N, C-alpha and C positions, 0 to 999 in steps of 0.2 A: 875566243872564237867559239868554243863549245856552248857558251851561254847564248849566243845569237841563234844557234841552230834550234834550241829548244824553246826559245822565247815565243809565246803565243800559241803553243800547242799543248794538247793534253796527252800525257803519256799513256799509252796502252789503249786509247779509245779510237784513234783515227789512223787508218793505214794510208800511206802515201804511195803504195804500189798501185799500178793500173793493170787492167786486163789486156791492154794492147800488146800485140805481138806475142801472145801466148796461145798454145794449143790446149784446149780443154779435153779431158778424157772423153772417149766415146760414151754416149748415154743412151738409155732407152726408157720409155715410159711403161710402167707396170700398173695394171688396173686390178683393184680388189673389189668384190661385190659383197655387200652386207646383206644378211637375211632380211633386214627391214627395207631393202630396196635402195639404200644409199650406195654411192660409188666413190671409191677413194683412189686417186691417181697419185703415183709416186714416180719420181725420176731417179733412176739408179744407174750406176756404172754398168756398161754392157757386159763386163766380165764378172760382175758380182753374183754371188749365190742369192737368188731371190727366195725369200721365205714363203711358205705356202699360206700363211695366215698373217693378217695385219689388223691392228685395232682400228675400227671405223672412227673417222674424225667427227662424225655427226652424233652418233649415239654410244660409242665405246664398245659395241659388241664386236666379237671376232669376225672379221671379214675374210672370205676365201679368195684365193688367186683366180682371176678369170682365166678360163681355158687351161687351168692347172689341175693336177691330180689332187684329190681330197687327201688331207694328211692322215697318216696311219695312226690308229689308236695305240697308245702305249699300253704295254702289258702292266697291269697293276700288280704289285707285289703283295702277296698275302701277308697281312699283319699278324705277327705271332703274338698271342696273348700270354699272360702269365700261366694260364691253364695249359696251353700248348707246350710251353717250355718245361712245365712240371711233368707232363706226360712223357717228355723225352727222357727224363731221368728216372721216373718210377712208374710202376704199373698201378692200375686202379686198386688191385687187391692190397698192394703195399700201402697205398694211401689210406685205405679203409683201416688197416691195422694201426697206422700212425694216428688217425683220427680217434679211434677207440682208446688208445693209450692216453692221448691228451684229454679226452673227456673223463677218463677215470681219474686223472690227476686233478682236474677242476671240480669234479663232483664225486668225491669219495663215497663209497657205500656206507650207509648209516650203521653205526655200531649197535650191537644188540644191548638192550637195557638189562640191568640186573634187577632182579626182584628183591625188594627190601623185605626183610623178615621181621 
């Protein structure tokens, strides 16, 4: 009997459910305006959080929500460089001392020559 049910159908590709006698979730249309003049319309659930920006379907630029507030700019975190981290551990005077020590090891002072008699 199970063989007859599956005969002639493709598994996973066709749904035999219908939309009859079902209540759809309440929806609303949201409009986004692109800086290039394009308009993108999206249908979303009425209780969904609507994002302030959306990618324009025509050109891919970030479109802003019509009649919405402009998105707040994120505070950019200062990128700490190696020099910044080094200055957290040592002062400039200490770093100059270390530099002079390393230079003295790399370039020793020339030895005085003996005079041959």
